[in-house]
C-alpha positions as CSV (number, residue, x, y, z in Angstrom):
1,M,0.0,0.0,-0.2
2,D,2.8,2.4,-0.1
3,A,3.2,2.5,-4.0
4,L,-0.2,4.3,-3.4
5,I,0.8,6.7,-0.9
6,Y,4.0,8.0,-2.4
7,T,0.9,8.7,-5.0
8,A,-2.0,10.6,-2.8
9,M,1.2,12.5,-0.9
10,S,2.5,13.8,-3.8
11,G,-0.8,15.0,-5.4
12,A,-1.4,16.6,-2.6
13,E,1.3,18.6,-2.1
14,R,1.1,18.7,-6.0
15,A,-2.7,20.6,-5.6
16,L,-1.3,23.0,-2.9
17,R,1.7,24.2,-4.9
18,G,-1.3,24.9,-7.4
19,Q,-3.3,26.7,-4.8
20,Q,-0.2,29.3,-4.7
21,V,0.2,29.8,-7.9
22,H,-3.3,30.8,-9.1
23,A,-3.3,32.9,-5.1
24,N,-0.6,34.8,-6.9
25,N,-2.3,35.6,-9.7
26,L,-6.1,36.6,-7.5
27,A,-3.2,39.4,-5.6
28,N,-2.2,40.9,-9.4
29,I,-6.0,40.8,-11.3
30,D,-5.1,45.0,-10.5
31,T,-1.8,45.0,-11.4
32,G,-0.7,46.5,-14.9
33,G,1.0,44.1,-17.3
34,F,0.7,41.9,-15.0
35,R,0.9,37.8,-16.9
36,A,-1.2,35.0,-14.9
37,N,1.4,31.8,-14.3
38,M,0.1,28.2,-15.0
39,E,1.1,25.7,-12.3
40,L,2.8,22.3,-14.6
41,S,3.0,19.5,-13.5
42,A,3.6,15.1,-15.0
43,A,4.4,12.1,-13.6
44,Q,7.4,11.3,-12.1
45,A,8.7,7.5,-11.6
46,V,10.7,6.7,-7.9
47,N,14.1,5.6,-9.1
48,G,15.8,2.7,-7.7
49,Y,15.3,-1.2,-7.4
50,G,11.3,-2.1,-6.2
51,Y,10.0,1.3,-6.8
52,D,9.1,0.8,-10.6
53,D,5.3,1.1,-9.4
54,R,5.5,4.2,-7.7
55,H,5.3,7.4,-9.4
56,M,4.8,10.9,-7.5
57,S,3.3,14.4,-9.2
58,Q,7.0,16.1,-10.4
59,L,6.4,19.9,-10.2
60,Q,7.4,21.9,-13.1
61,A,8.7,25.2,-14.0
62,N,5.7,27.4,-14.6
63,S,4.5,29.3,-17.4
64,V,3.2,32.2,-18.8
65,S,0.1,33.1,-20.0
66,T,0.4,35.6,-22.8
67,K,-3.1,36.0,-23.6
68,P,-3.7,40.0,-23.8
69,G,-5.4,42.5,-20.9
70,A,-7.5,44.8,-21.3
71,M,-6.6,48.0,-22.2
72,K,-7.3,51.3,-21.0
73,S,-6.8,55.0,-22.5
74,T,-5.3,57.4,-20.5
75,G,-3.9,60.6,-22.9
76,R,-0.9,60.2,-21.4
77,E,2.2,60.6,-23.1
78,L,4.1,58.4,-21.7
79,D,2.4,55.4,-21.7
80,V,2.1,53.4,-24.0
81,A,1.1,49.7,-24.6
82,V,1.9,46.8,-26.3
83,A,-1.0,46.0,-29.2
84,G,-1.0,42.9,-30.1
85,A,2.2,40.2,-29.0
86,G,5.2,41.4,-27.7
87,F,7.3,42.9,-25.5
88,L,8.6,45.8,-23.5
89,T,12.6,44.9,-22.4
90,V,14.2,46.7,-19.5
91,Q,17.4,46.7,-18.1
92,T,17.4,45.0,-14.7
93,A,19.9,45.4,-11.8
94,A,22.0,43.1,-12.8
95,G,22.3,44.7,-15.5
96,G,20.9,41.8,-18.3
97,E,17.8,42.4,-19.9
98,A,13.4,41.3,-19.2
99,Y,10.3,41.8,-20.8
100,T,7.2,42.8,-20.1
101,R,4.1,44.7,-20.5
102,A,3.6,46.8,-18.5
103,G,4.2,50.3,-20.2
104,N,3.6,53.3,-17.1
105,M,7.0,55.0,-18.1
106,V,8.3,57.8,-16.3
107,L,11.6,60.0,-15.7
108,D,14.1,59.6,-13.3
109,E,16.4,63.2,-12.4
110,N,18.4,61.7,-15.1
111,G,15.7,62.0,-17.7
112,T,16.3,58.0,-17.9
113,L,13.1,56.7,-19.2
114,R,11.9,54.0,-16.3
115,I,9.0,51.2,-15.7
116,N,8.6,50.5,-12.3
117,G,12.5,51.1,-10.9
118,N,13.4,49.3,-14.3
119,V,15.2,51.6,-17.6
120,V,13.9,51.3,-20.3
121,L,16.0,49.8,-23.1
122,G,16.0,51.2,-26.8
123,E,17.7,49.2,-30.0
124,G,20.5,51.9,-28.4
125,G,20.2,51.0,-25.1
126,P,19.0,52.3,-21.9
127,I,17.3,55.6,-23.2
128,T,17.6,59.0,-21.6
129,L,15.2,61.9,-22.6
130,P,17.4,65.7,-23.4
131,E,14.8,68.1,-22.1
132,Y,12.1,68.8,-24.5
133,T,8.4,70.5,-24.9
134,R,6.9,67.8,-26.8
135,I,7.3,64.3,-27.1
136,D,5.5,61.7,-29.3
137,I,5.6,57.7,-29.5
138,G,5.1,55.9,-32.4
139,N,3.0,53.1,-32.8
140,D,6.7,51.7,-34.1
141,G,8.3,52.8,-31.0
142,T,9.7,55.7,-32.6
143,I,10.9,57.9,-30.0
144,S,10.7,61.9,-31.0
145,I,10.4,64.8,-29.5
146,Q,10.7,68.5,-29.9
147,A,13.5,70.6,-28.0
148,P,12.6,74.1,-25.8
149,G,12.9,76.7,-29.1
150,T,12.8,74.5,-32.0
151,T,9.5,73.8,-33.9
152,I,10.2,70.2,-35.2
153,M,10.4,67.0,-33.8
154,Q,13.7,65.2,-33.5
155,T,14.1,61.3,-33.1
156,I,15.8,60.1,-29.8
157,D,15.4,56.6,-29.7
158,K,13.3,53.0,-30.4
159,L,11.5,51.4,-27.9
160,R,13.6,47.8,-28.0
161,M,10.5,45.4,-28.6
162,V,9.9,41.9,-29.0
163,K,8.1,38.5,-28.9
164,A,8.5,35.7,-27.6
165,E,6.0,32.6,-27.1
166,G,5.1,31.6,-23.4
167,S,5.9,28.2,-23.6
168,E,9.8,30.3,-23.9
169,L,9.6,32.7,-21.2
170,T,9.6,32.1,-17.1
171,K,9.4,35.1,-14.6
172,N,12.8,35.9,-12.4
173,E,12.5,37.3,-8.5
174,A,11.3,40.4,-9.2
175,G,8.9,39.1,-11.4
176,L,9.8,40.1,-14.9
177,L,9.3,38.0,-17.5
178,V,13.4,35.9,-19.0
179,A,13.6,33.7,-22.2
180,R,14.0,30.1,-20.0
181,D,17.8,29.8,-22.4
182,G,18.5,33.2,-20.3
183,A,19.4,34.3,-24.1
184,P,18.5,38.0,-25.0
185,L,15.4,37.9,-27.3
186,A,15.7,39.6,-30.6
187,T,14.4,42.8,-31.6
188,D,11.0,42.2,-33.2
189,P,10.0,45.2,-35.8
190,T,6.4,44.2,-36.3
191,V,5.5,44.8,-32.6
192,V,3.0,47.9,-32.5
193,V,2.3,50.2,-29.4
194,R,-0.5,52.2,-29.0
195,S,0.6,55.5,-27.0
196,G,-1.2,57.3,-24.4
197,H,-2.7,53.7,-22.9
198,L,-1.8,51.5,-20.7
199,E,-2.8,47.6,-20.4
200,G,-3.9,45.6,-17.5
201,S,-3.2,42.3,-15.8
202,N,-4.6,39.2,-18.2
203,V,-5.8,37.3,-14.9
204,S,-9.5,35.9,-15.0
205,A,-10.9,35.8,-11.5
206,V,-13.7,33.4,-12.8
207,E,-11.3,31.6,-14.3
208,E,-9.2,31.2,-11.0
209,M,-11.8,31.4,-8.6
210,V,-13.1,28.2,-10.6
211,A,-9.0,26.6,-10.7
212,T,-8.9,27.3,-7.2
213,M,-12.1,24.6,-6.0
214,S,-11.7,22.1,-8.4
215,L,-7.4,22.3,-6.7
216,N,-9.4,21.9,-3.3
217,R,-11.0,19.6,-4.4
218,T,-8.3,17.2,-5.6
219,F,-6.4,17.6,-2.2
220,E,-9.7,16.6,-0.3
221,V,-9.9,13.2,-2.8
222,Q,-5.6,12.7,-2.7
223,M,-6.1,13.2,1.9
224,K,-9.3,10.5,1.4
225,L,-7.2,8.8,-0.4
226,F,-4.2,8.3,1.6
227,T,-7.0,7.8,5.3
228,A,-8.2,5.2,3.3
229,T,-4.2,3.5,2.6
230,D,-3.1,4.2,5.9
231,S,-6.7,2.0,7.2
232,M,-6.1,-1.0,4.9
233,T,-2.4,-0.8,5.5
234,Q,-3.0,-1.3,9.3
235,S,-6.1,-3.8,8.9
236,G,-3.0,-6.2,6.3
237,N,-0.3,-5.8,9.1
238,R,-3.0,-7.0,11.8
239,L,-4.0,-10.0,9.2
240,I,-0.8,-10.9,8.7
241,S,0.1,-10.9,12.8
242,G,-2.6,-12.9,13.6
243,S,-4.6,-10.5,15.7
């Protein structure tokens, strides 16, 4: 009966871990540009002689949902939302690249564009803007400004934008998207942004609640299975001992 206990306990652990994933999604339902996590698991045989009939649930790296979130107009000139597939590129604290759908850009005291504290990267590196009286961000990510005392719009840089499937991405410790293989993604000129808009979270409260309730039922079944297995094991021991 101990073979069944392996399955029941690992299944219960998988249900608990899954609940944590969906609880985190629900907690970020109002976080702009947030991409929902998708919990994954697979059956794994227990290695070793005599353990061929024992199986456990193996937790795998979470996948990321790339479905779009709701887009809303803000009218703010530094807000951008990716229309369709694609991601903006930011610089991590360690100097690497990460990707996000959040587009609430701000200027720091040095004129550097940042998103949630992370430096925004253009095709020429970190984007730093000189003093301007007007700014325009085109659909292709081109950033143009009008300098004080002039009437001509001058191109400064272009947002570095990339595309990737959800299976190619994971999240780092800061919650930013990074490539699973650790290599920077290639710039994709087909990505389109809309200035003056922001994208919300792609978390569906209904879907997350349904998934949570399903995992609750799964956990209860695993616990009942474990209890039944323990009872059968005790009955078998009594029969063997003759008591």
